[in-house]
ROMARFI-499567 format. One record per residue (C-alpha): x, y, z; residue number from 0; chain. Coordinates in steps of 0.25 Angstrom, whole numbers, plus 5000, padded with zeros to 4 digits. Example, Ala and Ser with C-alpha at 12.3 -4.5 7.8 and 13.67 -1.06 7.14 Angstrom:
2
{X:5049; Y:4982; Z:5031; seq:0; mol:A};
{X:5055; Y:4996; Z:5029; seq:1; mol:A};
***
This chain:
385
{X:4616; Y:4992; Z:5030; seq:0; mol:A};
{X:4616; Y:4997; Z:5044; seq:1; mol:A};
{X:4609; Y:4986; Z:5049; seq:2; mol:A};
{X:4619; Y:4974; Z:5042; seq:3; mol:A};
{X:4632; Y:4981; Z:5047; seq:4; mol:A};
{X:4625; Y:4981; Z:5061; seq:5; mol:A};
{X:4622; Y:4966; Z:5059; seq:6; mol:A};
{X:4636; Y:4965; Z:5056; seq:7; mol:A};
{X:4641; Y:4973; Z:5067; seq:8; mol:A};
{X:4633; Y:4965; Z:5078; seq:9; mol:A};
{X:4634; Y:4951; Z:5074; seq:10; mol:A};
{X:4646; Y:4944; Z:5078; seq:11; mol:A};
{X:4644; Y:4932; Z:5071; seq:12; mol:A};
{X:4644; Y:4940; Z:5056; seq:13; mol:A};
{X:4656; Y:4947; Z:5062; seq:14; mol:A};
{X:4664; Y:4935; Z:5062; seq:15; mol:A};
{X:4657; Y:4929; Z:5051; seq:16; mol:A};
{X:4662; Y:4942; Z:5041; seq:17; mol:A};
{X:4675; Y:4942; Z:5048; seq:18; mol:A};
{X:4678; Y:4928; Z:5045; seq:19; mol:A};
{X:4675; Y:4930; Z:5031; seq:20; mol:A};
{X:4681; Y:4941; Z:5029; seq:21; mol:A};
{X:4695; Y:4934; Z:5036; seq:22; mol:A};
{X:4691; Y:4922; Z:5026; seq:23; mol:A};
{X:4690; Y:4931; Z:5011; seq:24; mol:A};
{X:4704; Y:4938; Z:5016; seq:25; mol:A};
{X:4711; Y:4927; Z:5019; seq:26; mol:A};
{X:4705; Y:4918; Z:5007; seq:27; mol:A};
{X:4710; Y:4930; Z:4998; seq:28; mol:A};
{X:4723; Y:4930; Z:5005; seq:29; mol:A};
{X:4725; Y:4916; Z:5000; seq:30; mol:A};
{X:4725; Y:4921; Z:4984; seq:31; mol:A};
{X:4710; Y:4913; Z:4982; seq:32; mol:A};
{X:4711; Y:4911; Z:4967; seq:33; mol:A};
{X:4724; Y:4907; Z:4967; seq:34; mol:A};
{X:4725; Y:4891; Z:4969; seq:35; mol:A};
{X:4738; Y:4889; Z:4971; seq:36; mol:A};
{X:4742; Y:4898; Z:4979; seq:37; mol:A};
{X:4742; Y:4900; Z:4994; seq:38; mol:A};
{X:4736; Y:4886; Z:4996; seq:39; mol:A};
{X:4739; Y:4883; Z:5009; seq:40; mol:A};
{X:4733; Y:4895; Z:5013; seq:41; mol:A};
{X:4720; Y:4892; Z:5004; seq:42; mol:A};
{X:4719; Y:4878; Z:5010; seq:43; mol:A};
{X:4719; Y:4885; Z:5024; seq:44; mol:A};
{X:4711; Y:4894; Z:5021; seq:45; mol:A};
{X:4699; Y:4886; Z:5012; seq:46; mol:A};
{X:4700; Y:4877; Z:5027; seq:47; mol:A};
{X:4697; Y:4891; Z:5036; seq:48; mol:A};
{X:4685; Y:4896; Z:5031; seq:49; mol:A};
{X:4676; Y:4884; Z:5035; seq:50; mol:A};
{X:4676; Y:4893; Z:5047; seq:51; mol:A};
{X:4665; Y:4901; Z:5039; seq:52; mol:A};
{X:4655; Y:4891; Z:5039; seq:53; mol:A};
{X:4658; Y:4884; Z:5053; seq:54; mol:A};
{X:4654; Y:4900; Z:5057; seq:55; mol:A};
{X:4643; Y:4899; Z:5050; seq:56; mol:A};
{X:4637; Y:4887; Z:5055; seq:57; mol:A};
{X:4643; Y:4888; Z:5071; seq:58; mol:A};
{X:4635; Y:4899; Z:5071; seq:59; mol:A};
{X:4622; Y:4894; Z:5064; seq:60; mol:A};
{X:4621; Y:4883; Z:5072; seq:61; mol:A};
{X:4621; Y:4893; Z:5085; seq:62; mol:A};
{X:4611; Y:4902; Z:5078; seq:63; mol:A};
{X:4601; Y:4892; Z:5074; seq:64; mol:A};
{X:4602; Y:4887; Z:5090; seq:65; mol:A};
{X:4597; Y:4902; Z:5093; seq:66; mol:A};
{X:4586; Y:4900; Z:5084; seq:67; mol:A};
{X:4581; Y:4887; Z:5088; seq:68; mol:A};
{X:4589; Y:4876; Z:5081; seq:69; mol:A};
{X:4580; Y:4865; Z:5072; seq:70; mol:A};
{X:4568; Y:4873; Z:5080; seq:71; mol:A};
{X:4567; Y:4885; Z:5073; seq:72; mol:A};
{X:4568; Y:4889; Z:5055; seq:73; mol:A};
{X:4579; Y:4898; Z:5058; seq:74; mol:A};
{X:4587; Y:4887; Z:5067; seq:75; mol:A};
{X:4588; Y:4877; Z:5058; seq:76; mol:A};
{X:4589; Y:4886; Z:5045; seq:77; mol:A};
{X:4602; Y:4891; Z:5051; seq:78; mol:A};
{X:4608; Y:4875; Z:5057; seq:79; mol:A};
{X:4604; Y:4871; Z:5042; seq:80; mol:A};
{X:4614; Y:4883; Z:5036; seq:81; mol:A};
{X:4622; Y:4879; Z:5048; seq:82; mol:A};
{X:4623; Y:4866; Z:5045; seq:83; mol:A};
{X:4626; Y:4870; Z:5030; seq:84; mol:A};
{X:4638; Y:4879; Z:5035; seq:85; mol:A};
{X:4644; Y:4867; Z:5044; seq:86; mol:A};
{X:4643; Y:4857; Z:5031; seq:87; mol:A};
{X:4650; Y:4866; Z:5023; seq:88; mol:A};
{X:4662; Y:4868; Z:5035; seq:89; mol:A};
{X:4662; Y:4851; Z:5037; seq:90; mol:A};
{X:4664; Y:4852; Z:5020; seq:91; mol:A};
{X:4676; Y:4862; Z:5022; seq:92; mol:A};
{X:4682; Y:4855; Z:5034; seq:93; mol:A};
{X:4683; Y:4841; Z:5026; seq:94; mol:A};
{X:4689; Y:4849; Z:5014; seq:95; mol:A};
{X:4699; Y:4855; Z:5025; seq:96; mol:A};
{X:4701; Y:4840; Z:5031; seq:97; mol:A};
{X:4705; Y:4834; Z:5018; seq:98; mol:A};
{X:4716; Y:4848; Z:5014; seq:99; mol:A};
{X:4721; Y:4848; Z:5028; seq:100; mol:A};
{X:4720; Y:4835; Z:5035; seq:101; mol:A};
{X:4723; Y:4824; Z:5020; seq:102; mol:A};
{X:4730; Y:4836; Z:5013; seq:103; mol:A};
{X:4721; Y:4837; Z:4999; seq:104; mol:A};
{X:4710; Y:4844; Z:4997; seq:105; mol:A};
{X:4697; Y:4839; Z:4998; seq:106; mol:A};
{X:4691; Y:4830; Z:4987; seq:107; mol:A};
{X:4678; Y:4832; Z:4982; seq:108; mol:A};
{X:4669; Y:4827; Z:4985; seq:109; mol:A};
{X:4674; Y:4824; Z:4999; seq:110; mol:A};
{X:4667; Y:4824; Z:5013; seq:111; mol:A};
{X:4668; Y:4838; Z:5014; seq:112; mol:A};
{X:4657; Y:4838; Z:5004; seq:113; mol:A};
{X:4647; Y:4832; Z:5013; seq:114; mol:A};
{X:4646; Y:4845; Z:5020; seq:115; mol:A};
{X:4645; Y:4855; Z:5010; seq:116; mol:A};
{X:4636; Y:4847; Z:5001; seq:117; mol:A};
{X:4628; Y:4843; Z:5015; seq:118; mol:A};
{X:4627; Y:4860; Z:5017; seq:119; mol:A};
{X:4617; Y:4861; Z:5005; seq:120; mol:A};
{X:4608; Y:4853; Z:5012; seq:121; mol:A};
{X:4608; Y:4861; Z:5023; seq:122; mol:A};
{X:4609; Y:4874; Z:5018; seq:123; mol:A};
{X:4595; Y:4868; Z:5010; seq:124; mol:A};
{X:4590; Y:4863; Z:5024; seq:125; mol:A};
{X:4591; Y:4878; Z:5027; seq:126; mol:A};
{X:4584; Y:4883; Z:5018; seq:127; mol:A};
{X:4573; Y:4877; Z:5017; seq:128; mol:A};
{X:4572; Y:4878; Z:5031; seq:129; mol:A};
{X:4568; Y:4893; Z:5028; seq:130; mol:A};
{X:4559; Y:4890; Z:5014; seq:131; mol:A};
{X:4552; Y:4880; Z:5022; seq:132; mol:A};
{X:4551; Y:4891; Z:5034; seq:133; mol:A};
{X:4546; Y:4904; Z:5025; seq:134; mol:A};
{X:4538; Y:4897; Z:5018; seq:135; mol:A};
{X:4544; Y:4893; Z:5004; seq:136; mol:A};
{X:4539; Y:4881; Z:4997; seq:137; mol:A};
{X:4549; Y:4873; Z:4992; seq:138; mol:A};
{X:4543; Y:4868; Z:4977; seq:139; mol:A};
{X:4550; Y:4870; Z:4964; seq:140; mol:A};
{X:4538; Y:4880; Z:4962; seq:141; mol:A};
{X:4542; Y:4888; Z:4973; seq:142; mol:A};
{X:4557; Y:4887; Z:4964; seq:143; mol:A};
{X:4550; Y:4891; Z:4951; seq:144; mol:A};
{X:4541; Y:4903; Z:4957; seq:145; mol:A};
{X:4555; Y:4911; Z:4961; seq:146; mol:A};
{X:4562; Y:4910; Z:4948; seq:147; mol:A};
{X:4578; Y:4914; Z:4955; seq:148; mol:A};
{X:4577; Y:4902; Z:4964; seq:149; mol:A};
{X:4577; Y:4893; Z:4949; seq:150; mol:A};
{X:4585; Y:4902; Z:4940; seq:151; mol:A};
{X:4596; Y:4905; Z:4953; seq:152; mol:A};
{X:4598; Y:4890; Z:4955; seq:153; mol:A};
{X:4598; Y:4888; Z:4939; seq:154; mol:A};
{X:4607; Y:4898; Z:4940; seq:155; mol:A};
{X:4618; Y:4890; Z:4947; seq:156; mol:A};
{X:4617; Y:4876; Z:4944; seq:157; mol:A};
{X:4618; Y:4880; Z:4928; seq:158; mol:A};
{X:4629; Y:4890; Z:4933; seq:159; mol:A};
{X:4636; Y:4877; Z:4941; seq:160; mol:A};
{X:4633; Y:4867; Z:4928; seq:161; mol:A};
{X:4640; Y:4877; Z:4916; seq:162; mol:A};
{X:4652; Y:4881; Z:4927; seq:163; mol:A};
{X:4654; Y:4868; Z:4937; seq:164; mol:A};
{X:4646; Y:4855; Z:4931; seq:165; mol:A};
{X:4646; Y:4857; Z:4916; seq:166; mol:A};
{X:4656; Y:4846; Z:4910; seq:167; mol:A};
{X:4654; Y:4840; Z:4923; seq:168; mol:A};
{X:4661; Y:4826; Z:4924; seq:169; mol:A};
{X:4654; Y:4814; Z:4930; seq:170; mol:A};
{X:4662; Y:4806; Z:4937; seq:171; mol:A};
{X:4652; Y:4794; Z:4944; seq:172; mol:A};
{X:4664; Y:4789; Z:4950; seq:173; mol:A};
{X:4662; Y:4802; Z:4960; seq:174; mol:A};
{X:4646; Y:4803; Z:4962; seq:175; mol:A};
{X:4647; Y:4812; Z:4973; seq:176; mol:A};
{X:4655; Y:4820; Z:4968; seq:177; mol:A};
{X:4645; Y:4820; Z:4956; seq:178; mol:A};
{X:4634; Y:4824; Z:4965; seq:179; mol:A};
{X:4640; Y:4835; Z:4974; seq:180; mol:A};
{X:4646; Y:4841; Z:4960; seq:181; mol:A};
{X:4631; Y:4842; Z:4955; seq:182; mol:A};
{X:4623; Y:4841; Z:4967; seq:183; mol:A};
{X:4632; Y:4856; Z:4976; seq:184; mol:A};
{X:4625; Y:4864; Z:4965; seq:185; mol:A};
{X:4610; Y:4858; Z:4962; seq:186; mol:A};
{X:4609; Y:4857; Z:4979; seq:187; mol:A};
{X:4617; Y:4871; Z:4980; seq:188; mol:A};
{X:4606; Y:4877; Z:4969; seq:189; mol:A};
{X:4595; Y:4873; Z:4977; seq:190; mol:A};
{X:4600; Y:4878; Z:4989; seq:191; mol:A};
{X:4601; Y:4891; Z:4982; seq:192; mol:A};
{X:4587; Y:4888; Z:4975; seq:193; mol:A};
{X:4580; Y:4886; Z:4988; seq:194; mol:A};
{X:4587; Y:4898; Z:4997; seq:195; mol:A};
{X:4583; Y:4908; Z:4985; seq:196; mol:A};
{X:4567; Y:4901; Z:4985; seq:197; mol:A};
{X:4568; Y:4906; Z:4999; seq:198; mol:A};
{X:4574; Y:4919; Z:4997; seq:199; mol:A};
{X:4563; Y:4922; Z:4987; seq:200; mol:A};
{X:4551; Y:4918; Z:4995; seq:201; mol:A};
{X:4555; Y:4924; Z:5008; seq:202; mol:A};
{X:4558; Y:4936; Z:5004; seq:203; mol:A};
{X:4545; Y:4942; Z:5013; seq:204; mol:A};
{X:4552; Y:4934; Z:5024; seq:205; mol:A};
{X:4567; Y:4938; Z:5023; seq:206; mol:A};
{X:4563; Y:4952; Z:5026; seq:207; mol:A};
{X:4567; Y:4948; Z:5038; seq:208; mol:A};
{X:4577; Y:4940; Z:5046; seq:209; mol:A};
{X:4580; Y:4931; Z:5035; seq:210; mol:A};
{X:4583; Y:4938; Z:5023; seq:211; mol:A};
{X:4597; Y:4941; Z:5025; seq:212; mol:A};
{X:4602; Y:4927; Z:5027; seq:213; mol:A};
{X:4594; Y:4920; Z:5016; seq:214; mol:A};
{X:4599; Y:4929; Z:5006; seq:215; mol:A};
{X:4613; Y:4925; Z:5011; seq:216; mol:A};
{X:4610; Y:4912; Z:5011; seq:217; mol:A};
{X:4607; Y:4910; Z:4997; seq:218; mol:A};
{X:4620; Y:4919; Z:4994; seq:219; mol:A};
{X:4627; Y:4909; Z:5005; seq:220; mol:A};
{X:4622; Y:4897; Z:4995; seq:221; mol:A};
{X:4626; Y:4903; Z:4980; seq:222; mol:A};
{X:4640; Y:4906; Z:4986; seq:223; mol:A};
{X:4639; Y:4890; Z:4991; seq:224; mol:A};
{X:4636; Y:4886; Z:4979; seq:225; mol:A};
{X:4646; Y:4894; Z:4971; seq:226; mol:A};
{X:4655; Y:4887; Z:4981; seq:227; mol:A};
{X:4651; Y:4875; Z:4978; seq:228; mol:A};
{X:4650; Y:4875; Z:4962; seq:229; mol:A};
{X:4665; Y:4881; Z:4963; seq:230; mol:A};
{X:4669; Y:4870; Z:4972; seq:231; mol:A};
{X:4664; Y:4859; Z:4962; seq:232; mol:A};
{X:4669; Y:4865; Z:4950; seq:233; mol:A};
{X:4682; Y:4868; Z:4954; seq:234; mol:A};
{X:4683; Y:4854; Z:4960; seq:235; mol:A};
{X:4679; Y:4848; Z:4950; seq:236; mol:A};
{X:4689; Y:4857; Z:4940; seq:237; mol:A};
{X:4701; Y:4854; Z:4950; seq:238; mol:A};
{X:4701; Y:4870; Z:4953; seq:239; mol:A};
{X:4698; Y:4868; Z:4967; seq:240; mol:A};
{X:4706; Y:4876; Z:4978; seq:241; mol:A};
{X:4706; Y:4878; Z:4991; seq:242; mol:A};
{X:4705; Y:4893; Z:4995; seq:243; mol:A};
{X:4701; Y:4895; Z:4983; seq:244; mol:A};
{X:4686; Y:4904; Z:4978; seq:245; mol:A};
{X:4678; Y:4891; Z:4980; seq:246; mol:A};
{X:4684; Y:4893; Z:4995; seq:247; mol:A};
{X:4679; Y:4906; Z:4996; seq:248; mol:A};
{X:4666; Y:4903; Z:4989; seq:249; mol:A};
{X:4662; Y:4896; Z:5001; seq:250; mol:A};
{X:4668; Y:4904; Z:5010; seq:251; mol:A};
{X:4658; Y:4914; Z:5005; seq:252; mol:A};
{X:4646; Y:4904; Z:5007; seq:253; mol:A};
{X:4648; Y:4900; Z:5022; seq:254; mol:A};
{X:4650; Y:4914; Z:5026; seq:255; mol:A};
{X:4637; Y:4918; Z:5019; seq:256; mol:A};
{X:4629; Y:4905; Z:5026; seq:257; mol:A};
{X:4636; Y:4911; Z:5039; seq:258; mol:A};
{X:4630; Y:4925; Z:5036; seq:259; mol:A};
{X:4615; Y:4919; Z:5034; seq:260; mol:A};
{X:4618; Y:4912; Z:5050; seq:261; mol:A};
{X:4624; Y:4925; Z:5055; seq:262; mol:A};
{X:4611; Y:4932; Z:5051; seq:263; mol:A};
{X:4601; Y:4923; Z:5052; seq:264; mol:A};
{X:4608; Y:4923; Z:5067; seq:265; mol:A};
{X:4607; Y:4938; Z:5066; seq:266; mol:A};
{X:4593; Y:4936; Z:5065; seq:267; mol:A};
{X:4594; Y:4928; Z:5080; seq:268; mol:A};
{X:4600; Y:4940; Z:5086; seq:269; mol:A};
{X:4590; Y:4948; Z:5082; seq:270; mol:A};
{X:4580; Y:4938; Z:5088; seq:271; mol:A};
{X:4586; Y:4938; Z:5099; seq:272; mol:A};
{X:4587; Y:4951; Z:5103; seq:273; mol:A};
{X:4572; Y:4955; Z:5102; seq:274; mol:A};
{X:4570; Y:4944; Z:5109; seq:275; mol:A};
{X:4574; Y:4951; Z:5122; seq:276; mol:A};
{X:4566; Y:4964; Z:5117; seq:277; mol:A};
{X:4552; Y:4965; Z:5126; seq:278; mol:A};
{X:4544; Y:4976; Z:5120; seq:279; mol:A};
{X:4540; Y:4982; Z:5131; seq:280; mol:A};
{X:4534; Y:4996; Z:5122; seq:281; mol:A};
{X:4518; Y:4993; Z:5120; seq:282; mol:A};
{X:4509; Y:5003; Z:5115; seq:283; mol:A};
{X:4494; Y:5005; Z:5123; seq:284; mol:A};
{X:4487; Y:4993; Z:5116; seq:285; mol:A};
{X:4498; Y:4981; Z:5122; seq:286; mol:A};
{X:4490; Y:4985; Z:5135; seq:287; mol:A};
{X:4479; Y:4979; Z:5132; seq:288; mol:A};
{X:4474; Y:4967; Z:5137; seq:289; mol:A};
{X:4466; Y:4961; Z:5128; seq:290; mol:A};
{X:4471; Y:4949; Z:5125; seq:291; mol:A};
{X:4466; Y:4948; Z:5110; seq:292; mol:A};
{X:4474; Y:4961; Z:5107; seq:293; mol:A};
{X:4486; Y:4955; Z:5119; seq:294; mol:A};
{X:4489; Y:4944; Z:5109; seq:295; mol:A};
{X:4488; Y:4952; Z:5098; seq:296; mol:A};
{X:4498; Y:4961; Z:5102; seq:297; mol:A};
{X:4507; Y:4950; Z:5107; seq:298; mol:A};
{X:4507; Y:4943; Z:5093; seq:299; mol:A};
{X:4510; Y:4960; Z:5086; seq:300; mol:A};
{X:4522; Y:4960; Z:5096; seq:301; mol:A};
{X:4528; Y:4947; Z:5092; seq:302; mol:A};
{X:4526; Y:4948; Z:5077; seq:303; mol:A};
{X:4531; Y:4962; Z:5079; seq:304; mol:A};
{X:4545; Y:4957; Z:5085; seq:305; mol:A};
{X:4546; Y:4946; Z:5076; seq:306; mol:A};
{X:4545; Y:4954; Z:5063; seq:307; mol:A};
{X:4555; Y:4962; Z:5069; seq:308; mol:A};
{X:4565; Y:4952; Z:5069; seq:309; mol:A};
{X:4561; Y:4943; Z:5059; seq:310; mol:A};
{X:4553; Y:4954; Z:5048; seq:311; mol:A};
{X:4545; Y:4946; Z:5039; seq:312; mol:A};
{X:4548; Y:4934; Z:5043; seq:313; mol:A};
{X:4540; Y:4938; Z:5059; seq:314; mol:A};
{X:4529; Y:4940; Z:5048; seq:315; mol:A};
{X:4529; Y:4928; Z:5039; seq:316; mol:A};
{X:4527; Y:4919; Z:5054; seq:317; mol:A};
{X:4516; Y:4928; Z:5057; seq:318; mol:A};
{X:4509; Y:4923; Z:5043; seq:319; mol:A};
{X:4511; Y:4910; Z:5046; seq:320; mol:A};
{X:4501; Y:4909; Z:5059; seq:321; mol:A};
{X:4488; Y:4909; Z:5054; seq:322; mol:A};
{X:4478; Y:4916; Z:5067; seq:323; mol:A};
{X:4489; Y:4930; Z:5064; seq:324; mol:A};
{X:4485; Y:4939; Z:5053; seq:325; mol:A};
{X:4492; Y:4951; Z:5049; seq:326; mol:A};
{X:4486; Y:4964; Z:5049; seq:327; mol:A};
{X:4498; Y:4975; Z:5047; seq:328; mol:A};
{X:4510; Y:4968; Z:5046; seq:329; mol:A};
{X:4519; Y:4982; Z:5047; seq:330; mol:A};
{X:4512; Y:4986; Z:5059; seq:331; mol:A};
{X:4512; Y:4972; Z:5066; seq:332; mol:A};
{X:4496; Y:4969; Z:5066; seq:333; mol:A};
{X:4490; Y:4957; Z:5066; seq:334; mol:A};
{X:4479; Y:4951; Z:5073; seq:335; mol:A};
{X:4475; Y:4935; Z:5078; seq:336; mol:A};
{X:4465; Y:4926; Z:5077; seq:337; mol:A};
{X:4462; Y:4914; Z:5084; seq:338; mol:A};
{X:4471; Y:4910; Z:5098; seq:339; mol:A};
{X:4481; Y:4922; Z:5100; seq:340; mol:A};
{X:4490; Y:4913; Z:5108; seq:341; mol:A};
{X:4491; Y:4902; Z:5097; seq:342; mol:A};
{X:4492; Y:4913; Z:5087; seq:343; mol:A};
{X:4504; Y:4918; Z:5094; seq:344; mol:A};
{X:4509; Y:4905; Z:5099; seq:345; mol:A};
{X:4510; Y:4901; Z:5084; seq:346; mol:A};
{X:4518; Y:4913; Z:5080; seq:347; mol:A};
{X:4528; Y:4912; Z:5090; seq:348; mol:A};
{X:4530; Y:4897; Z:5086; seq:349; mol:A};
{X:4530; Y:4901; Z:5071; seq:350; mol:A};
{X:4543; Y:4913; Z:5075; seq:351; mol:A};
{X:4549; Y:4901; Z:5083; seq:352; mol:A};
{X:4550; Y:4893; Z:5076; seq:353; mol:A};
{X:4559; Y:4900; Z:5066; seq:354; mol:A};
{X:4567; Y:4909; Z:5075; seq:355; mol:A};
{X:4567; Y:4900; Z:5088; seq:356; mol:A};
{X:4564; Y:4902; Z:5102; seq:357; mol:A};
{X:4568; Y:4916; Z:5100; seq:358; mol:A};
{X:4557; Y:4920; Z:5094; seq:359; mol:A};
{X:4548; Y:4914; Z:5104; seq:360; mol:A};
{X:4557; Y:4925; Z:5115; seq:361; mol:A};
{X:4554; Y:4936; Z:5104; seq:362; mol:A};
{X:4542; Y:4936; Z:5103; seq:363; mol:A};
{X:4539; Y:4935; Z:5118; seq:364; mol:A};
{X:4546; Y:4947; Z:5121; seq:365; mol:A};
{X:4540; Y:4953; Z:5112; seq:366; mol:A};
{X:4527; Y:4954; Z:5117; seq:367; mol:A};
{X:4533; Y:4950; Z:5131; seq:368; mol:A};
{X:4525; Y:4963; Z:5139; seq:369; mol:A};
{X:4511; Y:4957; Z:5131; seq:370; mol:A};
{X:4512; Y:4944; Z:5136; seq:371; mol:A};
{X:4513; Y:4947; Z:5150; seq:372; mol:A};
{X:4498; Y:4953; Z:5148; seq:373; mol:A};
{X:4494; Y:4939; Z:5144; seq:374; mol:A};
{X:4487; Y:4930; Z:5154; seq:375; mol:A};
{X:4497; Y:4920; Z:5158; seq:376; mol:A};
{X:4487; Y:4911; Z:5151; seq:377; mol:A};
{X:4486; Y:4919; Z:5138; seq:378; mol:A};
{X:4501; Y:4918; Z:5134; seq:379; mol:A};
{X:4504; Y:4909; Z:5122; seq:380; mol:A};
{X:4513; Y:4899; Z:5125; seq:381; mol:A};
{X:4523; Y:4902; Z:5116; seq:382; mol:A};
{X:4525; Y:4917; Z:5124; seq:383; mol:A};
{X:4525; Y:4909; Z:5138; seq:384; mol:A};
***
């Protein structure tokens, strides 16, 4: 609890997002959202303004993605995908706002805005897929069957959609796009929720570190997004949708949750940045040993310690992928190497860089700075030069 409070106090971006969410919520309550015919102009204005939330999250996501190396790292690509999803949602809302204020009509369904709304589904799927592939989740029918909730929960979602929104559906084949979207939204959203749950269940150990909260929030955000779109389809088909109602608020909550996902990942970068500026100066007496084999082992150990401190179990996950490293005692960080130690260290740092970006290299260099200085120049691994 104390860590969460400190995080809120120290993270300016989180304070901005929270303040915006609280402000928009209080404003929404003021416009009497459950009464469609009351304060209509205020409802329309509110519905046009809360696009600020996905824009905020999307812009911040692009900034953070660049800090993680953009498309060059796993985290960078994942954040880019989620940010693109938020921008596509914002695009859809801006189109609906254009209809409202420029054309003086409520946007038809479907409209150009649905290119953004529906496109965001695939941006989110891509982001989840990147994370799933990284942590070693095999996307197959068998993997879904092995984790029953990943089948049961989406099945419940689709069943709920059918009996609540689509039962007795009247097919108008003159408007095929509408039919496609009416069924496409719940089906594809059930898939991305299932995929996110699969990642969550298969990566409990990995998510004990930096990605646990973001992935939990991601699952929540995707479920709320599903509820939002399903509610919209139902009310739009029944002619009961109105701007500024409960449906719009569902969208706001889902945008806020996705923005929190990006903010929490951004906090990970801040932790890495702070760690990268620290150079360890206190070593045990054994650190003075100039034996190359022991020196390389000490360098490897210090790098692992620093990365594990930042990333938790994800740090060890990368170590396990290096075949030439054996973990003797994980709790005490005791490891051994076989083969060329320089290639081993280079491979491990490459793996950290592949996930966190270039800053992972800086963290590794500073973690073992004084030990690296003891190596002959020709023995320094390329990644630590």
